[in-house]
N, C-alpha and C positions, 0 to 999 in steps of 0.2 A: 393682631392675628396670632393665634397660638402656635406652639412648636410643631404640632402635627400638620396643620394646614401649610405652614411654610415648607415642610419637608416634601409635600406632595405636589407643589407647584413648581414647574421647571423654570429655570432661569430664563431671562429675556432672550439671550443669544444661543440657548441650548437647542440642538436639533432633536426633533421628536422622531424616533424610528417606529415604523409600522410593522406588524407581524408579517413574516415571509411565508408562513405555512397556511393550511386551511383553505378557505374559499378564495383568498387572493391568489394563491398559486394554482388552483384548479381552473380558474377562468381562462387564462392564456393557454393552458394545456388542452382544454376542450376546443379552443379556437384553432390550435395547431392541428388537432386530429380532424376537425371538420374541414380545414383547408386541404389536408392530405387526401381525405375522401373525395373532395370536390375535384382535385387534380387527377385522382385515379379514375373517376367517372368520366372526366373529360377525355383522358387518354383512351379509355375503353371505347368511347363513342367514336373517337378519331380512328382507332384501329378497325372498328366495325365499318365505318364509312369507306376506309381504304380497301378493306376486303370486298365490300360490295362493288366498289369501282373496278377492282381487279377482276371480279367475277363477271361483271357486265362487259368489260373489255375482252375477256377471254371468250365469252359467249358471242360477242360481235365478231371477233376474229374467226371463230369456228364457223359461224353462219356465212361469212364472206368467203372463206376458203372452201367450205363445202359446196356452196353454190357455184363457185368458179370451176371446181373439179367436176361437179355434176354436169355442167354445160359442156365441158370438154369431152366427157365420156359419151354424152348423148350425141355430140357431133361425130365422134369416131364410129359410133354404131349406126350411123345413118345408112341409107341405101347405097351410097357411093363408097362406103368404107370397104377396103380390101382386107386380106388376112393380116397384113402388117398393122393396119389401123385397129383391128380387133384385138391383136396382141397388146398394143399400147393401151387400149381401153381396159383390158384385164389388169394390167399393172396399175393403172390409175385407180381402178375400182378397189384393189387391195389397199392402196394408199388411203382411199376414203374410209375404208373399214378401220384401218389403224387410227386414223384421225378421230373417228367416233369413239373407239375404245379408249383412247387417251383423254377424251374430253368429257366422258360420262359423268365424272365426279363433280363438275361444275355446271352441267346442263340441267334444265328443268325436265321432268319426266315427259311432258308432251313433246319437247324438242327431240328427245331420244327416240320416241315412238315415230315421229315424222321422219327422222333420218333413217331409222331402220326400214321403214316402209319404202323410202326412196331407194335404199341400197338393194332391197329385195326386188324392186321393179327393174333396176338397172341390171342386176345379176340375171334376171329372167330374159331381158333383152339381149344380154351378152350371149347367153346359152343359145337363144334362138338364132342370133346372127351367125354363131359358129356352126350351127347345124345347117344353115343355108349355104355356107361357103364350103362345107365338106362334101365330098362325093358320097353318094349313097352306097352302102356296102352291106353285105350279109355275113352272118356268122352261123355256123352249124356246130353243134356239140358232137364230138367224136365218141365220147364215152359218158353220155348222160345217164346217171344211175337213177332209176325210178325208186322212189321211197314214199312211205306214207306221208301225207301232208304234215308239215311241221306243227308242233304244238303251238297253239295261239291262245291268247287270253280268253277265258270263258265269258260269254256274254252274261250280263246281269239279268235277273228276271224282269220281264216287261209286262205291262198291261196290254190288253188287246188294242187299246188306242195307240200305245207306243209302237206295237208291232206293225200296225198299219202305217204309222208315220215312217218307221224305219224301212218298210218296203218301198215307200215312195222315194225316200232318200237313196235307197239302193238303186232304183231305176234311174234316178237323175244322175247318180255318180258313175253309172256304167259307161257313159259316153258312147262314141261310135263303136261298132263292133270291130274287132281286129281284122286285118286283111286276110285273105285266103292263105297267103304264104306264112301266116303266123304259126301254122302247124309245124313248120321247120324251125321254130324258135328264132325268128328273124330279130336282128338287132337294129334299133333305130340309128340314124346317123350319129356318129360319135362312138360311144361304146355303152354296153349294157345288155339287158335281156328283155324280151317282149313275147307275150303269148304263150309262156310255158305253164305247165300244170304238173304238180307233184314231183318236181325235180330238185336235185341238189345242184346249185349253180355257183360257180366260183370264178374269181378273177384275182390275179396277183399284182405285185408292185409294178412290174414292167408295163403291164397293160393299163394300169390305173393312173400312173403318175401324171398329175395335173390335167386329167381328162374330165370332160363333162359326162357324167354317168346317168343313164336313164333306165329305170326299171318300170315297165308298164304292162298292164293286163296279165299279171301273174296270179296263179291260183294254187294255194297250198304248197308253195315253194320255200326252200331254205337257201338264202343267198349269202355267201361269204365274200366280202370285198376286202381282201388283205392288201392295203396300200393307201396311197394318198391322192384321192381325186381332187379336182378343182371345185366341182359342184356335184350335187346329187339330187336327182328328181325321182320320186317314187309316186306313181299315179295309177289309180284304178286297180289296186291290188287287193286280194282277198286272202285272209288266213295265211299270211306269209310271215316268215322271220327274215329280217334283213340285218346282217351284222356288217358294219362298215368301219374301216379305219378312219383316221382324221381327215376331214374335208376342209380344204384351205379356206373356202368362202362360205357359201350358203347351201343349206339342204332344204328341200321343199317336199312336203307330203300332201298329195291332193287326191281326194275321192277314194280313200282306202277304208277298209273295215276289217276288224278282227286280226290286226297285225301286231307284230312285235318288232321294234327297231332299236338297234344300239348303234350310236354314232357320236362323233365329236365334230363340232363345226363352229364357225363364227356366228352364223345366223340360222335359226330354224323357224320356218313358217309352215303352218299346217292348215289346210282348208278342207271343208266338207268331209271330215274323217270322224269315225266313231269306233268305240270299243277297241282302242289301240293303246299299247304301252310303249313308252319311250324311255330308254336308258341312255342318257345324253350328258355330254359336256358341252355347254354353250357359253361362248365368251361374252355375248350380249344378252338378250332376253328372248326366250321363245315367244312366238306369236300364234294365237289361235283365231280362227274365223269359221263360223258355222260348224263347230265341232261339238261332240258329245262323248262323255265317258272316256276321257283321255287320262292316262296315268303317267306319272313321271318318277324316275329314279336316277341315281348317279350312273355314269358310264363305267361299266366294269368289264366289258369284253376285252380280251387281250390275245395276242398272238406273237409269234416270234418275228421280230423286226419292227414292232409297233413304235418303239422309241425313235428309230430312224425316220419313220413316217411322220411322227410328230415334229421332228426337226425340219423336214422339208416342207411341212404344211404351214409353218409359221405360227401355229396356235400356241397361246400361252397356257400351259397346263395349270398355272396357279390361279387362273381366272376361270371360275366355273359357276355359272348361274343356272344350274340344272333345275332348280325349283322356283325360278323367277319367271313367271309366265304372264303375258298380257293377252287377255281375252277380249277381242274387239266386240264381242256380243254381250259383254257384261261390264258395264261402266260404273257400277256401284263400288265406292272405295271402302265403305265400312262393312262390307260383307263379301265373303269369298265366293268366287265363281262356282256354280254347280256343275260346270262343264268339264272340269279337270280336278285332279287330286294327286297327292303324293302317295305312291305305292307303299303300303306298310312293309317294314323291313322283313317280317316273317313271310311275306308273299313275293319277295323279289327273287329273280333268277340268280342262282349262284353257280350253276354248272351249265356252261354254254354248249357243251358237246352233247 
């Protein structure tokens, strides 16, 4: 063997060292990275499962608690319930509304709608039971100032077919004629106004505090409710402006046309109403049923003492779903309902006086 060959052959006991860089070093590095990614994905899936479990547990807790309180309220509002039972039902109902407000973030949309419908039904039952227990009373205005009918939203142009349809709706929404005593502006049991025409109507904080207010069969009136009612019901009114302070629980508008309403509330439900504008703060979602040409804008009416009324109402001013509306007559999710719209900023009321 020559000298070159001997120099390149390692000795018998000599350790041969392999290169530490290049491909040999890259293989374990990629394995480590893959293992880290696998662990991260496993942890992400674990967190996702835990979150799903927590959400299901929260939903189950809400359903059980809501059902339990609903049954309690229904029992208190039964035919044998006295004024004390009705008062307890009102407190429990407010607790139910708070429970729903606190649970909205983890509930499915259909669960929220079902709960809102149940609360609206219970609130209507509460108002009816209160009216049954209160003695009937009358109220006469001492200084009712006659004024031109309040400005109301202008109807949109209609086709002859739509005009005929609206006349039929008008007839169906009229309801029974007001009693003969309505000419003296009688108030329904509770507090409010009924049967007035072309009047400036007002109530203040002392009269409204936690009362159930009913406005019915009004024509061309301007109503200012400066205070904190418990509930508000507006029904069968035409071409009226209703300005109301914060309502602790629910507001319901039924069978109205050509009106303008400004109010803040937990729940707003509107039935059989057309060509009406709402300036609202709603802590849940507004609900429409059998309505047409409804407009929504933020609540901007104000008056001296409104901050104190918000305090007593319990409404959260930071929670405002004025443009979140559920239309029960329009179930398509990929297309906006034709029955309501947001009022353009340049068309909104800025001067309430």
